[in-house]
C-alpha positions in Angstrom: -47.2 9.2 -44.0 -47.5 12.9 -43.3 -48.7 15.2 -46.2 -46.0 17.3 -47.7 -47.1 20.8 -48.9 -45.1 22.9 -51.2 -46.0 26.4 -52.3 -44.0 28.1 -55.1 -44.2 30.4 -58.1 -42.5 29.3 -61.3 -40.1 32.0 -62.6 -39.8 32.6 -66.3 -36.1 32.1 -67.0 -35.7 28.9 -65.0 -39.0 27.5 -66.6 -37.8 28.4 -70.1 -34.4 26.8 -69.6 -36.1 23.6 -68.1 -38.6 23.2 -70.9 -35.9 23.9 -73.5 -34.0 20.9 -72.2 -37.0 18.7 -72.8 -37.3 20.0 -76.4 -33.6 19.5 -77.3 -34.1 15.9 -78.5 -36.8 16.9 -81.0 -34.5 19.9 -82.1 -31.7 17.5 -82.8 -34.0 15.2 -84.9 -35.1 18.4 -86.9 -31.6 19.5 -87.3 -30.4 16.1 -88.4 -33.1 15.8 -91.0 -32.5 19.4 -92.2 -28.8 18.8 -92.4 -29.2 15.7 -94.6 -31.6 17.6 -96.8 -29.1 20.5 -97.2 -26.3 18.0 -97.8 -28.3 16.4 -100.7 -29.3 19.9 -102.1 -26.0 21.6 -102.0 -23.5 18.8 -102.7 -25.5 16.4 -104.9 -27.7 18.7 -106.8 -26.1 22.1 -107.0 -22.4 20.9 -106.6 -21.7 23.9 -104.3 -19.2 22.0 -102.0 -19.3 21.0 -98.4 -18.7 24.4 -96.9 -22.4 25.5 -97.9 -23.6 22.4 -96.1 -21.9 23.3 -92.8 -23.0 26.9 -93.1 -26.7 26.0 -93.7 -26.6 23.4 -90.9 -25.3 25.9 -88.4 -27.8 28.4 -89.5 -30.6 25.9 -89.3 -29.4 24.8 -85.8 -29.4 28.5 -84.6 -32.9 29.1 -86.0 -34.3 25.9 -84.4 -32.7 26.8 -81.0 -33.9 30.5 -80.9 -37.4 29.7 -82.3 -38.0 27.0 -79.7 -36.9 29.2 -76.8 -39.0 32.0 -78.0 -42.0 29.7 -78.3 -41.6 28.4 -74.7 -41.1 32.1 -73.5 -44.3 33.1 -75.2 -46.2 30.1 -73.9 -45.1 31.0 -70.3 -46.1 34.7 -70.7 -49.5 33.8 -72.2 -50.4 31.3 -69.4 -51.3 33.0 -66.2 -51.7 29.7 -64.5 -48.0 29.2 -64.7 -47.3 32.6 -63.2 -49.7 32.4 -60.2 -48.6 30.8 -56.9 -49.0 27.0 -56.9 -49.5 24.7 -53.9 -48.8 21.0 -54.3 -49.8 18.7 -51.5 -48.2 15.2 -51.8 -49.8 12.3 -49.9 -49.6 8.6 -50.1 -53.0 8.6 -51.9 -52.5 11.4 -54.4 -51.2 14.8 -55.3 -53.4 17.8 -54.9 -52.7 20.9 -56.9 -54.1 24.4 -56.1 -53.6 27.6 -58.0 -56.0 30.5 -57.7 -59.5 29.2 -58.5 -58.1 25.8 -59.9 -58.0 22.8 -57.7 -57.2 19.3 -58.9 -56.4 15.9 -57.5 -54.1 13.6 -59.4 -53.9 9.9 -58.6 -50.3 8.5 -58.6 -51.2 6.3 -61.6 -51.5 9.6 -63.6 -47.7 10.0 -63.6 -45.2 7.9 -65.6 -42.0 8.9 -63.8 -40.4 11.5 -61.6 -37.0 12.9 -62.6 -34.9 14.9 -60.1 -32.7 17.5 -61.8 -30.3 19.9 -60.1 -33.0 22.5 -59.4 -36.3 20.7 -60.0 -38.5 17.6 -59.4 -40.2 16.9 -62.7 -43.3 14.9 -62.6 -43.9 13.4 -66.1 -47.4 12.6 -67.1 -48.3 10.7 -70.3 -47.0 12.3 -73.4 -45.2 15.5 -73.0 -47.1 17.0 -70.1 -44.9 17.7 -67.1 -45.5 19.2 -63.7 -42.2 21.0 -62.6 -41.7 21.6 -58.9 -38.7 23.9 -58.0 -36.5 22.4 -55.3 -35.5 25.9 -54.0 -38.9 26.1 -52.3 -38.6 22.6 -50.6 -36.7 22.1 -47.4 -34.0 19.5 -47.4 -36.2 17.3 -45.1 -39.1 17.6 -47.5 -36.9 16.6 -50.4 -35.8 13.4 -48.6 -39.4 12.6 -47.8 -40.5 13.3 -51.5 -37.6 11.1 -52.9 -38.8 8.3 -50.5 -42.4 8.8 -51.6 -41.5 8.8 -55.3 -39.5 5.5 -54.8 -42.3 4.0 -52.9 -44.7 4.8 -55.8 -42.1 3.4 -58.3 -41.8 6.6 -60.2 -38.3 7.8 -59.1 -35.8 7.4 -62.0 -32.7 8.8 -60.3 -32.5 5.7 -57.9 
């Protein structure tokens, strides 16, 4: 198999939107627990009525959404490695990542799965670590070759 080399720079807005989609599940859990807590507080303890519960749930949801986007944006801005040009070289043996002075080789076993989204290939490592690769910087032929490689390695979830 021929090596596939992709060079790209991750832009702030698309990155923040992508990372926010990965945190929405956690946000919904926080919102659900908070909503139940507000329900108990306002209806059972203070006898304020259900409209307070709806208002507090909406305010908490808005707070969780805004604060998580802000945290992701600040994380992006404080990490020069995300803003520098990245080069990924995909081969049958491994994935090589280069950025500035950093160079790393990842064995395929490092990755749990690969998700293909509309604008990204997202390589999921253990836990919450992800390696996003924007598809706009990958030719259609390279995208097909990458899909085949991900399937060959048993990582491609969109199959």
